[in-house]
Structures are given as C-alpha cells and as structure tokens.
LUMKOL-939382 format. One line per field, with one value per residue (C-alpha): residue number from 1; residue in three letters; x, y, z negated. Coordinates in nm, 2 decimals, padded with zeros to 4 digits. Each point is the difference from the previous one (the first is absolute). Layout:
nr: NUM	... .
rest: ALA	... .
X: X	... .
Y: Y	... .
Z: Z	... .
***
This chain:
nr: 1	2	3	4	5	6	7	8	9	10	11	12	13	14	15	16	17	18	19	20	21	22	23	24	25	26	27	28	29	30	31	32	33	34	35	36	37	38	39	40	41	42	43	44	45	46	47	48	49	50	51	52	53	54	55	56	57	58	59	60	61	62	63	64	65	66	67	68	69	70	71	72	73	74	75	76	77	78	79	80	81	82	83	84	85	86	87	88	89	90	91	92	93	94	95	96	97	98	99	100	101	102	103	104	105	106	107	108	109	110	111	112	113	114	115	116	117	118	119	120	121	122	123	124	125	126	127	128	129	130	131	132	133	134	135	136	137	138	139	140	141	142	143	144	145	146	147	148	149	150	151	152	153	154	155	156	157	158	159	160	161	162	163	164	165	166	167	168	169	170	171	172	173	174	175	176	177	178	179	180	181	182	183	184	185	186	187	188	189	190	191	192	193	194	195	196	197	198	199	200	201	202	203	204	205	206	207	208	209	210	211	212	213	214	215	216	217	218	219	220	221	222	223	224	225	226	227	228	229	230	231	232	233	234	235	236	237	238	239	240	241	242	243	244	245	246	247	248	249	250	251	252	253	254	255	256	257	258	259	260	261	262	263	264	265	266	267	268	269	270	271	272	273	274	275	276	277	278	279	280	281	282	283	284	285	286	287	288	289	290	291	292	293	294	295	296	297	298	299	300	301	302	303	304	305	306	307 .
rest: UNK	UNK	UNK	UNK	UNK	UNK	UNK	UNK	UNK	UNK	UNK	UNK	UNK	UNK	UNK	UNK	UNK	UNK	UNK	UNK	UNK	UNK	UNK	UNK	UNK	UNK	UNK	UNK	UNK	UNK	UNK	UNK	UNK	UNK	UNK	UNK	UNK	UNK	UNK	UNK	UNK	UNK	UNK	UNK	UNK	UNK	UNK	UNK	UNK	UNK	UNK	UNK	UNK	UNK	UNK	UNK	UNK	UNK	UNK	UNK	UNK	UNK	UNK	UNK	UNK	UNK	UNK	UNK	UNK	UNK	UNK	UNK	UNK	UNK	UNK	UNK	UNK	UNK	UNK	UNK	UNK	UNK	UNK	UNK	UNK	UNK	UNK	UNK	UNK	UNK	UNK	UNK	UNK	UNK	UNK	UNK	UNK	UNK	UNK	UNK	UNK	UNK	UNK	UNK	UNK	UNK	UNK	UNK	UNK	UNK	UNK	UNK	UNK	UNK	UNK	UNK	UNK	UNK	UNK	UNK	UNK	UNK	UNK	UNK	UNK	UNK	UNK	UNK	UNK	UNK	UNK	UNK	UNK	UNK	UNK	UNK	UNK	UNK	UNK	UNK	UNK	UNK	UNK	UNK	UNK	UNK	UNK	UNK	UNK	UNK	UNK	UNK	UNK	UNK	UNK	UNK	UNK	UNK	UNK	UNK	UNK	UNK	UNK	UNK	UNK	UNK	UNK	UNK	UNK	UNK	UNK	UNK	UNK	UNK	UNK	UNK	UNK	UNK	UNK	UNK	UNK	UNK	UNK	UNK	UNK	UNK	UNK	UNK	UNK	UNK	UNK	UNK	UNK	UNK	UNK	UNK	UNK	UNK	UNK	UNK	UNK	UNK	UNK	UNK	UNK	UNK	UNK	UNK	UNK	UNK	UNK	UNK	UNK	UNK	UNK	UNK	UNK	UNK	UNK	UNK	UNK	UNK	UNK	UNK	UNK	UNK	UNK	UNK	UNK	UNK	UNK	UNK	UNK	UNK	UNK	UNK	UNK	UNK	UNK	UNK	UNK	UNK	UNK	UNK	UNK	UNK	UNK	UNK	UNK	UNK	UNK	UNK	UNK	UNK	UNK	UNK	UNK	UNK	UNK	UNK	UNK	UNK	UNK	UNK	UNK	UNK	UNK	UNK	UNK	UNK	UNK	UNK	UNK	UNK	UNK	UNK	UNK	UNK	UNK	UNK	UNK	UNK	UNK	UNK	UNK	UNK	UNK	UNK	UNK	UNK	UNK	UNK	UNK	UNK	UNK	UNK	UNK	UNK	UNK	UNK	UNK	UNK	UNK	UNK	UNK	UNK	UNK .
X: -04.02	-00.18	00.05	-00.14	-00.25	00.10	-00.24	-00.04	-00.20	-00.25	-00.02	-00.08	-00.29	-00.12	00.00	-00.20	-00.26	-00.05	-00.05	-00.25	-00.18	-00.07	-00.22	-00.31	00.06	00.10	-00.33	-00.21	00.13	-00.03	-00.37	-00.07	00.12	-00.19	-00.11	00.16	-00.03	00.25	00.13	00.07	00.17	00.21	00.09	00.13	00.20	00.16	00.08	00.18	00.20	00.09	00.11	00.20	00.17	00.08	00.18	00.20	00.10	00.21	00.28	-00.10	-00.05	00.20	00.16	-00.02	-00.32	-00.22	-00.07	-00.34	-00.10	00.09	-00.23	-00.27	00.03	-00.01	-00.32	-00.15	00.09	-00.22	-00.29	00.02	00.04	-00.31	-00.21	00.12	-00.10	-00.34	-00.09	00.10	-00.19	-00.30	00.01	00.08	-00.34	-00.19	00.15	00.32	00.10	-00.05	00.15	00.33	00.02	-00.02	00.21	00.27	00.00	00.30	00.26	-00.15	00.01	00.35	00.12	-00.15	00.15	00.33	00.17	-00.16	00.08	00.29	00.18	-00.02	00.05	-00.29	00.11	-00.21	00.05	-00.14	-00.29	-00.09	00.06	-00.24	-00.26	00.02	-00.03	-00.30	-00.16	00.05	-00.17	-00.30	-00.03	00.00	-00.23	-00.22	-00.38	-00.22	-00.35	-00.17	00.05	00.14	-00.23	00.02	00.16	00.27	00.08	00.02	00.23	00.23	00.02	00.09	00.26	00.15	00.03	00.18	00.22	00.10	00.11	00.18	00.19	00.09	00.15	00.21	00.13	00.04	00.20	00.29	-00.01	00.08	00.25	00.30	-00.14	-00.17	00.10	-00.26	-00.14	-00.01	-00.21	-00.24	00.00	-00.04	-00.28	-00.18	00.01	-00.21	-00.22	-00.10	-00.17	-00.16	-00.15	-00.12	-00.20	-00.20	-00.11	-00.32	-00.06	-00.24	00.27	00.25	-00.26	-00.09	00.35	00.06	00.33	00.08	-00.06	00.20	00.30	00.00	00.01	00.29	00.21	-00.08	00.07	00.35	00.06	-00.20	00.02	00.31	00.26	-00.15	-00.01	00.37	00.10	-00.18	00.13	00.38	-00.04	-00.18	00.29	00.24	-00.19	-00.22	-00.33	-00.17	00.18	-00.13	-00.35	-00.03	00.14	-00.29	-00.23	00.09	-00.21	-00.34	00.15	00.08	-00.34	-00.19	00.22	-00.03	-00.37	-00.04	00.22	-00.07	-00.36	-00.13	-00.07	00.02	00.29	-00.11	00.17	-00.01	00.15	00.28	00.07	00.01	00.23	00.24	00.01	00.07	00.30	00.12	-00.02	00.18	00.27	00.08	00.02	00.23	00.23	00.02	00.30	-00.03	00.11	00.20	-00.23	00.02	00.13	-00.33	-00.16	00.25	00.20	00.00	00.32	00.21	-00.17	00.12	-00.10	-00.10	00.23 .
Y: -01.79	-00.29	-00.38	-00.29	-00.18	-00.35	-00.24	-00.26	00.21	00.10	-00.37	-00.08	00.25	-00.10	-00.35	00.08	00.20	-00.30	-00.24	00.24	-00.02	-00.37	00.08	-00.02	-00.36	-00.09	00.17	-00.17	-00.35	00.08	00.11	-00.31	-00.20	00.17	00.37	00.22	00.35	00.26	00.06	-00.37	-00.04	00.31	-00.13	-00.33	00.15	00.25	-00.28	-00.20	00.31	00.04	-00.36	-00.01	00.32	-00.11	-00.28	00.21	00.23	-00.29	00.08	00.35	00.18	00.30	-00.06	00.36	00.10	00.24	00.36	00.07	00.21	-00.27	-00.23	00.23	00.02	-00.37	-00.01	00.25	-00.23	-00.27	00.23	00.14	-00.35	-00.13	00.29	-00.02	-00.35	00.04	00.31	-00.15	-00.33	00.20	00.21	-00.31	-00.15	00.31	00.06	-00.16	00.26	00.31	-00.15	-00.12	00.33	00.21	-00.23	00.07	00.37	-00.10	00.09	00.34	00.03	-00.12	00.24	00.28	-00.09	-00.14	00.35	00.15	-00.29	-00.18	00.27	-00.20	00.21	-00.07	00.00	00.11	-00.35	-00.17	00.24	-00.09	-00.36	00.03	00.19	-00.27	-00.28	00.13	00.12	-00.37	-00.14	00.25	-00.12	-00.37	00.03	00.31	-00.08	00.07	00.15	00.28	00.18	-00.15	-00.17	-00.01	-00.32	00.12	00.28	-00.20	-00.24	00.27	00.17	-00.33	-00.07	00.34	-00.04	-00.32	00.17	00.26	-00.27	-00.18	00.31	00.09	-00.35	00.04	00.33	-00.12	-00.30	00.25	00.12	-00.36	-00.11	00.09	-00.19	-00.29	-00.27	-00.08	-00.29	00.16	00.27	-00.25	-00.20	00.28	00.17	-00.32	-00.04	00.32	-00.06	-00.37	00.06	00.31	-00.16	-00.30	00.26	00.05	-00.36	-00.07	-00.32	-00.14	00.01	-00.18	-00.25	-00.07	-00.01	-00.27	-00.18	-00.09	00.36	00.14	-00.27	00.08	00.38	-00.02	-00.21	00.21	00.32	-00.07	00.12	00.30	00.07	-00.08	-00.03	00.30	00.22	-00.09	00.07	00.33	00.14	-00.11	00.17	00.31	00.07	00.01	00.23	00.32	-00.04	00.14	-00.24	-00.30	00.12	00.04	-00.38	-00.12	00.10	-00.34	-00.15	00.08	-00.08	-00.35	-00.03	00.08	-00.22	-00.29	00.06	-00.03	-00.30	-00.21	00.12	00.08	00.36	00.20	00.22	00.29	00.23	00.27	-00.23	-00.11	00.38	00.10	-00.29	00.11	00.35	-00.15	-00.21	00.31	00.21	-00.28	-00.05	00.38	-00.02	-00.27	00.13	00.37	00.12	00.10	00.35	00.03	-00.02	-00.04	-00.32	-00.07	-00.06	-00.22	-00.30	-00.06	-00.19	00.30	00.24	00.12	-00.22	00.13	-00.07 .
Z: -11.02	00.12	-00.03	00.18	-00.23	-00.09	00.16	-00.28	-00.23	00.29	00.11	-00.38	-00.01	00.36	-00.14	-00.29	00.20	00.23	-00.30	-00.14	00.32	-00.07	-00.31	00.22	00.08	-00.36	-00.14	00.26	-00.07	-00.38	00.03	00.21	-00.30	-00.27	-00.03	-00.28	-00.09	00.14	-00.35	-00.06	00.33	-00.06	-00.34	00.12	00.28	-00.24	-00.25	00.27	00.11	-00.37	-00.06	00.33	-00.07	-00.37	00.13	00.25	-00.29	-00.14	00.25	00.11	-00.34	-00.09	-00.35	-00.17	-00.13	00.20	-00.13	-00.13	00.29	00.26	-00.23	00.03	00.38	00.02	-00.20	00.22	00.30	-00.17	-00.05	00.36	00.15	-00.19	00.12	00.34	00.02	-00.16	00.20	00.34	-00.05	-00.12	00.31	00.20	-00.11	00.13	00.35	00.13	00.27	-00.21	-00.30	00.18	00.18	-00.31	-00.20	00.25	-00.06	-00.24	00.26	00.03	-00.40	-00.02	00.29	-00.18	-00.35	00.09	00.09	-00.31	-00.26	00.15	00.20	00.33	00.30	00.25	00.35	00.29	00.14	-00.32	-00.01	00.37	-00.08	-00.30	00.21	00.28	-00.23	-00.18	00.34	00.11	-00.34	00.06	00.38	-00.12	-00.31	00.01	00.00	00.29	00.01	-00.17	-00.32	-00.32	-00.24	-00.38	00.02	00.26	-00.23	-00.31	00.18	00.13	-00.35	-00.15	00.28	-00.04	-00.37	00.04	00.25	-00.27	-00.25	00.27	00.10	-00.37	-00.02	00.30	-00.15	-00.36	00.10	00.07	-00.35	-00.14	00.25	-00.23	-00.29	00.10	00.29	00.27	-00.20	-00.34	00.16	00.15	-00.34	-00.25	00.21	00.05	-00.38	-00.02	00.30	-00.05	-00.36	00.14	00.28	-00.20	-00.22	00.30	00.03	-00.19	-00.20	00.25	00.27	-00.20	-00.06	00.35	00.12	00.28	-00.07	00.34	00.14	-00.29	00.05	00.37	-00.06	-00.24	00.24	00.29	-00.19	-00.03	00.37	00.06	-00.39	-00.16	00.29	00.18	-00.31	-00.07	00.37	00.00	-00.32	00.11	00.33	-00.14	-00.24	00.30	00.24	-00.01	-00.13	00.29	00.24	-00.23	-00.03	00.39	00.06	-00.23	00.28	00.15	-00.25	00.16	00.34	-00.10	-00.19	00.32	00.23	-00.25	-00.02	00.37	00.04	-00.30	-00.08	00.35	-00.07	00.32	00.08	00.24	00.20	-00.27	-00.26	00.26	00.06	-00.36	-00.08	00.26	-00.15	-00.34	00.14	00.17	-00.31	-00.20	00.25	00.01	-00.37	-00.02	00.26	-00.13	-00.16	-00.37	-00.12	-00.32	-00.29	-00.38	-00.13	-00.17	00.34	00.16	-00.11	-00.39	00.06	00.09	-00.23	-00.33	-00.28	-00.35	-00.29 .
***
C-alpha cells in the first residue's frame, strides 16, 4: 500500500535546510566582529541549541523515563553532532567547494543505511531523486582544474567524515523517537555535545574571546541553530530518513544564492544549473508516495509506545 506523505514534516525539514544555508552570513559577520576558533564557535552554537531546547522541554517532555538503550543512543547523537561540526568546519577552512560537496554525501550514506537499519523500502523514484539532487550538487560545487592536491584530498576526507557522522545522526534519531520528544532529543544530545566541543577549545582561545562577536553569534544561532534543529528533528521523525536527507540538499543551494545576493559572490551558469537539479530532486522527493514501512521510520505519534 502507498500513502501520500503529509506536507508539514517535509516543509519543516526544508525550512531547517534553508535556515542552515544562512550560516555563511552568520559566520562572516561574526568574524568581522572578532575572529574565534572553530571549536569555540561550535561550542557557543551548541550551547544555544541546548538552552533553547531545554526551555522547549518544559512543555514537550515525555513523563516516563527513557530506557537505557535510548539514553545511549541520545549520547551518541551528541558525540556524532560534535564530530560532524568539528570535521565540517575543519574541511571548510581548507577548501569550500570540496568540503561542502563531500559533506553532502550524507544522503547517499542514509539511502544506503536506511533500508538495512530502519527497514525503509526505497522506491525507484527516491533513488533517482537522490541521484539527481546529488548530481546537481556536484555540478554546482565541483572544483575545476587539474589533479587533486594534498589540501583537496584532506578537505575531501574531512568532509566525508562529517557526512558519515551526520548520516548516523539522521538514522539514530529514529531509535529515540518513542522515548524522547523532539526538544528532549535536542536538549540531551546538546548536554553531551557542548562540553565535548568545549574540550577542544584551548585556554588561549577562551582568553582572547571577543564579547561582541560571541554575543552576536549566540543570538544569531537561535535561528539556524536551535529553531532549525528542532524543525529538522520534528520533521525527520515523521518521514523516511532518505527523504529528509535529500531535502537537506537545499542548504548549499541557499548558501550559494545568499552568497551571490548578499556578499556579491558570482553565481555562474553551472551553479544555476546545479541548483535547478537540486530543486527538481527535492520536489520529486516531496511529492513521492511513501510505501508502507516499519513504524520506527515514520510518525512516532502513531507507532507503538514502550511500556
């Protein structure tokens, strides 16, 4: 049997991806106010996500205690998200195009893992949509020129590593849906990730922190950090993981468009063509009927609850 997917979860994930696409502007303005290390920026962002999610928990929490297995999965979400952020920004500082391209291997990793781990039945239409979207991303961001240098290879490895952690979090979110609400998942994973990221910040970085830059980053992080994260997790729980990961390909599209409009960075024919492919693939995913899958991969509100 097939059923038409509900549009709101898809809209929530697309909204989150578009907010994530504004990170370039946020970081650019932060660095204009005062330069900070990647680990320190990541720590501030994760702390904001944790605080905002903690406030949301006051009305969104599940009363019953979570089983130990679910707690372990949430702890892994914190570790995975911390490593995702650190690896991605390390790659970003080497080469932008290669790091973003390899980071968005995430949909490929999720598409491979979801049928094996979650029991999601991947349709031909979803497979083609993933290929089209990833092809569009490659068209948009693939570097030109000769052979790959050591810097390019290092950036590609770091970006692929971040994609692997990101993909694991997309899949693992499905295992905690019955035990934690959306805000609880965000809060408790942040409780793990924030001190882990802070451990990577050296004493000199803490001493040289620019208050104006830190305050600006903290306030700006509420949108693409906390609100986007909550919207993504809420939508992810109500749709197949492969669909959600494909929709996140809207993030680099938004990043490049904003770079062209707000920062004056050129948007060439190749970028425009790649963006059109990403939009086409995302639209195909959003309108595709969903085959019957296990309750874990769909809406937690209608799946069996543990006693």
